[in-house]
DRENDO-1510 file (C-alpha; in Angstrom, 1 decimal, always signed):
<recs>
REC; n; res; u; v; w
REC; 1; MET; +41.1; +96.1; +161.2 .
REC; 2; ARG; +43.4; +99.2; +160.9 .
REC; 3; ASP; +46.4; +97.1; +161.9 .
REC; 4; ALA; +45.5; +94.5; +159.3 .
REC; 5; VAL; +45.5; +97.2; +156.7 .
REC; 6; ARG; +48.6; +99.0; +157.9 .
REC; 7; ARG; +50.9; +95.9; +157.9 .
REC; 8; PRO; +50.6; +95.0; +154.2 .
REC; 9; LEU; +51.1; +98.6; +153.3 .
REC; 10; ALA; +54.2; +98.9; +155.5 .
REC; 11; PHE; +55.5; +95.7; +153.9 .
REC; 12; ALA; +54.8; +97.0; +150.4 .
REC; 13; GLY; +56.7; +100.2; +151.3 .
REC; 14; VAL; +59.8; +98.2; +152.3 .
REC; 15; ALA; +59.6; +96.2; +149.1 .
REC; 16; LEU; +59.3; +99.3; +147.0 .
REC; 17; MET; +62.3; +100.9; +148.8 .
REC; 18; THR; +64.5; +97.9; +148.4 .
REC; 19; LEU; +63.7; +97.2; +144.8 .
REC; 20; PRO; +65.4; +100.3; +143.3 .
REC; 21; ALA; +68.5; +99.5; +145.5 .
REC; 22; ALA; +68.6; +96.0; +144.1 .
REC; 23; CYS; +68.2; +97.2; +140.5 .
REC; 24; SER; +70.9; +99.9; +141.1 .
REC; 25; LYS; +73.3; +97.2; +142.3 .
REC; 26; ALA; +72.5; +95.0; +139.3 .
REC; 27; ASN; +72.9; +97.9; +136.9 .
REC; 28; HIS; +76.2; +98.8; +138.5 .
REC; 29; LYS; +77.5; +95.3; +137.9 .
REC; 30; ALA; +76.3; +95.3; +134.3 .
REC; 31; SER; +77.8; +98.7; +133.5 .
REC; 32; PRO; +80.3; +98.2; +130.6 .
REC; 33; ARG; +83.9; +99.4; +131.0 .
REC; 34; ASN; +84.9; +100.7; +127.6 .
REC; 35; VAL; +87.8; +102.5; +126.2 .
REC; 36; THR; +87.5; +104.2; +122.8 .
REC; 37; VAL; +90.8; +104.5; +120.9 .
REC; 38; PHE; +91.2; +106.8; +117.9 .
REC; 39; ALA; +94.3; +105.6; +116.0 .
REC; 40; ALA; +96.1; +106.4; +112.7 .
REC; 41; ALA; +95.2; +104.1; +109.8 .
REC; 42; SER; +98.8; +102.7; +109.8 .
REC; 43; LEU; +98.2; +101.3; +113.3 .
REC; 44; THR; +95.3; +99.1; +112.2 .
REC; 45; GLU; +96.9; +95.7; +112.5 .
REC; 46; SER; +99.2; +96.4; +115.5 .
REC; 47; PHE; +96.5; +98.1; +117.5 .
REC; 48; ALA; +94.0; +95.3; +116.8 .
REC; 49; THR; +96.6; +92.9; +118.3 .
REC; 50; LEU; +97.2; +95.3; +121.3 .
REC; 51; ALA; +93.4; +95.6; +121.9 .
REC; 52; GLN; +93.0; +91.8; +122.0 .
REC; 53; GLN; +95.8; +91.5; +124.4 .
REC; 54; PHE; +94.6; +94.3; +126.6 .
REC; 55; GLU; +91.1; +92.9; +126.8 .
REC; 56; ALA; +92.5; +89.5; +127.8 .
REC; 57; ALA; +94.5; +91.1; +130.6 .
REC; 58; HIS; +91.6; +93.3; +131.8 .
REC; 59; THR; +88.5; +91.3; +132.3 .
REC; 60; GLY; +85.3; +93.2; +131.5 .
REC; 61; VAL; +87.0; +95.9; +129.5 .
REC; 62; THR; +86.1; +96.4; +125.8 .
REC; 63; VAL; +88.4; +98.4; +123.5 .
REC; 64; LYS; +86.6; +100.1; +120.6 .
REC; 65; LEU; +89.1; +101.0; +117.8 .
REC; 66; VAL; +88.4; +103.8; +115.3 .
REC; 67; PHE; +91.0; +104.2; +112.5 .
REC; 68; GLY; +91.5; +106.9; +110.0 .
REC; 69; PRO; +93.8; +109.7; +108.8 .
REC; 70; SER; +95.5; +111.3; +111.8 .
REC; 71; THR; +94.3; +114.8; +110.9 .
REC; 72; ASP; +90.7; +113.7; +110.4 .
REC; 73; LEU; +90.7; +112.0; +113.8 .
REC; 74; ALA; +92.1; +115.1; +115.4 .
REC; 75; ARG; +89.3; +117.2; +113.9 .
REC; 76; GLN; +86.7; +114.7; +115.1 .
REC; 77; ILE; +88.0; +114.8; +118.6 .
REC; 78; VAL; +88.1; +118.6; +118.7 .
REC; 79; ALA; +84.5; +118.6; +117.4 .
REC; 80; GLY; +83.4; +116.4; +120.3 .
REC; 81; ALA; +83.9; +112.8; +119.2 .
REC; 82; ASP; +83.8; +110.3; +122.0 .
REC; 83; ALA; +87.5; +109.3; +122.2 .
REC; 84; ASP; +89.4; +108.3; +125.3 .
REC; 85; VAL; +92.8; +107.7; +123.7 .
REC; 86; TYR; +94.4; +109.2; +120.5 .
REC; 87; ALA; +97.4; +107.7; +118.8 .
REC; 88; ALA; +98.6; +109.7; +115.8 .
REC; 89; ALA; +101.2; +109.2; +113.1 .
REC; 90; SER; +102.9; +112.6; +113.7 .
REC; 91; ALA; +103.4; +115.0; +116.6 .
REC; 92; SER; +101.8; +117.8; +114.5 .
REC; 93; SER; +98.5; +115.9; +114.5 .
REC; 94; ILE; +98.3; +116.1; +118.3 .
REC; 95; ALA; +98.6; +119.9; +118.2 .
REC; 96; PRO; +95.0; +120.9; +117.6 .
REC; 97; VAL; +93.8; +118.5; +120.3 .
REC; 98; SER; +96.2; +120.0; +122.8 .
REC; 99; LYS; +95.3; +123.5; +121.7 .
REC; 100; ALA; +91.7; +122.7; +122.4 .
REC; 101; ASN; +92.7; +121.7; +126.0 .
REC; 102; LEU; +91.5; +118.1; +125.5 .
REC; 103; VAL; +94.7; +116.3; +126.4 .
REC; 104; ASP; +95.1; +114.9; +129.9 .
REC; 105; ALA; +98.9; +114.8; +129.9 .
REC; 106; ALA; +101.8; +115.4; +127.6 .
REC; 107; ALA; +102.0; +113.1; +124.5 .
REC; 108; VAL; +104.4; +110.2; +124.7 .
REC; 109; THR; +106.1; +108.9; +121.5 .
REC; 110; PHE; +105.6; +105.1; +121.4 .
REC; 111; ALA; +106.9; +104.2; +117.9 .
REC; 112; ARG; +108.5; +105.4; +114.8 .
REC; 113; ASN; +107.8; +104.6; +111.1 .
REC; 114; ARG; +109.4; +105.0; +107.7 .
REC; 115; LEU; +108.1; +105.0; +104.2 .
REC; 116; GLU; +108.6; +102.3; +101.6 .
REC; 117; ILE; +107.6; +102.0; +97.9 .
REC; 118; ALA; +104.7; +99.6; +97.4 .
REC; 119; VAL; +104.5; +98.0; +93.9 .
REC; 120; PRO; +102.3; +95.3; +92.4 .
REC; 121; ALA; +104.0; +91.9; +92.8 .
REC; 122; SER; +105.0; +91.8; +89.1 .
REC; 123; ASN; +106.4; +95.4; +89.3 .
REC; 124; PRO; +105.4; +96.2; +85.7 .
REC; 125; ALA; +107.1; +99.6; +85.8 .
REC; 126; HIS; +110.3; +98.1; +87.2 .
REC; 127; VAL; +110.4; +100.6; +90.1 .
REC; 128; ALA; +113.6; +100.2; +92.1 .
REC; 129; GLY; +113.8; +103.5; +93.9 .
REC; 130; LEU; +112.5; +107.0; +94.3 .
REC; 131; ALA; +114.1; +108.2; +91.1 .
REC; 132; ASP; +112.1; +105.8; +89.1 .
REC; 133; LEU; +108.9; +107.5; +90.2 .
REC; 134; GLY; +110.0; +110.5; +88.1 .
REC; 135; ARG; +110.3; +108.4; +84.9 .
REC; 136; GLY; +107.9; +109.2; +82.2 .
REC; 137; GLY; +104.8; +107.0; +82.2 .
REC; 138; VAL; +105.2; +105.8; +85.8 .
REC; 139; THR; +102.1; +106.4; +87.8 .
REC; 140; PHE; +102.2; +106.6; +91.6 .
REC; 141; ALA; +99.9; +107.4; +94.5 .
REC; 142; VAL; +100.6; +109.2; +97.8 .
REC; 143; CYS; +98.5; +110.2; +100.8 .
REC; 144; ALA; +97.0; +113.7; +100.9 .
REC; 145; VAL; +99.6; +116.2; +101.8 .
REC; 146; GLU; +97.9; +117.2; +105.0 .
REC; 147; VAL; +98.1; +113.6; +106.3 .
REC; 148; PRO; +101.4; +112.5; +108.0 .
REC; 149; CYS; +102.2; +109.9; +105.4 .
REC; 150; GLY; +101.6; +112.5; +102.6 .
REC; 151; ALA; +103.8; +115.1; +104.2 .
REC; 152; ALA; +106.6; +112.5; +104.6 .
REC; 153; ALA; +106.2; +111.4; +101.0 .
REC; 154; MET; +106.5; +114.9; +99.6 .
REC; 155; LYS; +109.5; +115.6; +101.7 .
REC; 156; LEU; +111.2; +112.4; +100.4 .
REC; 157; LEU; +110.3; +113.2; +96.8 .
REC; 158; ALA; +111.8; +116.7; +97.1 .
REC; 159; ALA; +115.0; +115.3; +98.7 .
REC; 160; ALA; +115.3; +112.8; +95.8 .
REC; 161; GLY; +114.7; +115.5; +93.2 .
REC; 162; VAL; +111.6; +113.8; +91.9 .
REC; 163; THR; +109.4; +116.5; +90.2 .
REC; 164; ALA; +106.8; +114.3; +88.7 .
REC; 165; ALA; +103.4; +114.6; +90.4 .
REC; 166; PRO; +101.4; +111.7; +91.8 .
REC; 167; VAL; +98.3; +110.8; +89.8 .
REC; 168; THR; +96.2; +110.6; +93.0 .
REC; 169; TYR; +96.3; +111.8; +96.6 .
REC; 170; GLU; +94.5; +109.4; +98.9 .
REC; 171; ARG; +92.8; +110.0; +102.2 .
REC; 172; ASP; +95.2; +107.6; +104.1 .
REC; 173; VAL; +97.9; +105.0; +103.6 .
REC; 174; LYS; +95.5; +102.1; +103.4 .
REC; 175; ALA; +93.8; +103.8; +100.4 .
REC; 176; VAL; +97.2; +104.2; +98.7 .
REC; 177; LEU; +98.0; +100.6; +99.3 .
REC; 178; ALA; +94.6; +99.6; +97.8 .
REC; 179; LYS; +95.4; +101.5; +94.6 .
REC; 180; VAL; +98.6; +99.5; +94.2 .
REC; 181; ARG; +96.9; +96.2; +95.1 .
REC; 182; LEU; +94.3; +96.7; +92.4 .
REC; 183; GLY; +96.9; +97.6; +89.8 .
REC; 184; GLU; +95.5; +101.1; +89.4 .
REC; 185; VAL; +99.0; +102.7; +89.8 .
REC; 186; ASP; +102.5; +101.5; +89.3 .
REC; 187; ALA; +103.6; +102.4; +92.8 .
REC; 188; GLY; +102.6; +104.0; +96.0 .
REC; 189; LEU; +104.4; +105.6; +99.0 .
REC; 190; VAL; +103.3; +103.8; +102.1 .
REC; 191; TYR; +104.7; +102.9; +105.5 .
REC; 192; ARG; +106.9; +99.9; +105.7 .
REC; 193; THR; +104.6; +98.6; +108.4 .
REC; 194; ASP; +101.8; +98.5; +105.8 .
REC; 195; ILE; +104.0; +96.4; +103.5 .
REC; 196; HIS; +104.6; +94.0; +106.4 .
REC; 197; ALA; +100.8; +93.8; +107.1 .
REC; 198; GLU; +100.1; +93.2; +103.4 .
REC; 199; ALA; +102.5; +90.2; +103.4 .
REC; 200; ILE; +100.6; +88.4; +106.2 .
REC; 201; GLY; +97.1; +89.7; +105.4 .
REC; 202; PRO; +94.2; +88.0; +103.7 .
REC; 203; THR; +95.6; +88.7; +100.2 .
REC; 204; PRO; +99.3; +88.1; +100.4 .
REC; 205; GLY; +101.5; +88.2; +97.3 .
REC; 206; LYS; +99.7; +91.0; +95.5 .
REC; 207; VAL; +102.0; +93.8; +96.8 .
REC; 208; THR; +105.7; +93.9; +97.4 .
REC; 209; GLY; +107.9; +96.6; +98.9 .
REC; 210; VAL; +110.9; +98.5; +97.6 .
REC; 211; ASP; +113.2; +99.8; +100.3 .
REC; 212; ILE; +114.0; +103.5; +100.3 .
REC; 213; PRO; +117.5; +104.3; +101.8 .
REC; 214; GLU; +116.5; +108.0; +101.9 .
REC; 215; SER; +113.5; +107.2; +104.2 .
REC; 216; THR; +115.6; +108.0; +107.2 .
REC; 217; LYS; +115.3; +111.7; +106.3 .
REC; 218; ALA; +111.5; +111.6; +106.9 .
REC; 219; VAL; +110.9; +109.4; +109.9 .
REC; 220; ASN; +107.5; +109.8; +111.6 .
REC; 221; ASP; +107.2; +109.8; +115.4 .
REC; 222; TYR; +103.9; +108.3; +116.7 .
REC; 223; PRO; +102.6; +110.0; +119.9 .
REC; 224; ILE; +99.8; +108.8; +122.1 .
REC; 225; VAL; +97.7; +110.7; +124.6 .
REC; 226; THR; +94.6; +110.3; +126.8 .
REC; 227; ILE; +91.7; +112.6; +126.1 .
REC; 228; LYS; +89.8; +114.4; +128.8 .
REC; 229; ARG; +86.6; +112.5; +129.3 .
REC; 230; SER; +84.4; +111.1; +132.1 .
REC; 231; ALA; +86.0; +109.6; +135.1 .
REC; 232; GLY; +84.5; +106.3; +134.3 .
REC; 233; SER; +86.8; +105.8; +131.3 .
REC; 234; ALA; +89.8; +107.6; +132.5 .
REC; 235; LYS; +91.2; +104.6; +134.4 .
REC; 236; GLU; +90.8; +102.3; +131.4 .
REC; 237; ALA; +92.3; +104.9; +129.0 .
REC; 238; SER; +95.4; +105.4; +131.1 .
REC; 239; ALA; +95.7; +101.6; +131.5 .
REC; 240; PHE; +95.6; +101.2; +127.7 .
REC; 241; VAL; +98.3; +103.8; +127.1 .
REC; 242; ALA; +100.4; +102.1; +129.7 .
REC; 243; TYR; +100.0; +98.8; +128.0 .
REC; 244; VAL; +101.0; +100.3; +124.6 .
REC; 245; LEU; +104.2; +101.6; +126.3 .
REC; 246; SER; +104.9; +98.4; +128.1 .
REC; 247; ALA; +107.3; +95.6; +127.0 .
REC; 248; ARG; +104.4; +93.6; +125.5 .
REC; 249; GLY; +103.2; +96.6; +123.7 .
REC; 250; ARG; +106.7; +97.3; +122.3 .
REC; 251; THR; +107.0; +93.7; +121.1 .
REC; 252; ALA; +103.7; +93.9; +119.3 .
REC; 253; LEU; +104.8; +97.1; +117.6 .
REC; 254; THR; +108.2; +95.9; +116.6 .
REC; 255; ASP; +106.7; +92.7; +115.3 .
REC; 256; ALA; +104.5; +94.8; +113.0 .
REC; 257; GLY; +107.6; +96.6; +111.6 .
REC; 258; PHE; +107.7; +99.8; +113.7 .
REC; 259; ASP; +110.9; +101.2; +115.1 .
REC; 260; ALA; +111.3; +101.9; +118.8 .
REC; 261; PRO; +111.2; +105.6; +119.7 .
</recs>
């Protein structure tokens, strides 16, 4: 009778011991492989393309993209935001992240960008260059001065001798472009990549670009770094950075209007 009782209990013990192992194995297989990328707003379209290509080439990996002003993104990372990769619109935006000892390796410049004047398609103020932004009655928008596109804009305006002040300072380049698209200002200083994206976006024809020859005096370098995080995401983070720096990555960026570094 004792044997009859012991056997089922022994069997049950084996079953209970193997069940967690089976569950653990199943959970391991189901564990997602994610890489969270914080990127400057001006990288919205190009990084969306790169993320799609990367996911297609790396089965089971999901890229989460978070866009915004470079300086805001840096503050979030320093404050503990869950980022694996940081791509900024200026080298200075990387500095606080590096100072906080959150960077795995030295930043690598992967693209360059220049400013262009965005105007409504009808160009009601007849803006043809930077000097026109100083004409009486012409309203224009720029990014906030602490943001890379804003810093570059103020540098160009000073170089051109334009003393007129913008009517609004926006949080990022996409917000400046929206002001122009909606006809709330006569012009805005944005990146030429944003003009390119506007031309092929969901509402083409509402904004056009005016080239700025002086833009070569305020070129923004775009650096990318991996952020110190768990070992589980380090491999995917490094792989994404490598993809951005690869020939396919370079093609996607130049197609979007970026210059090679």
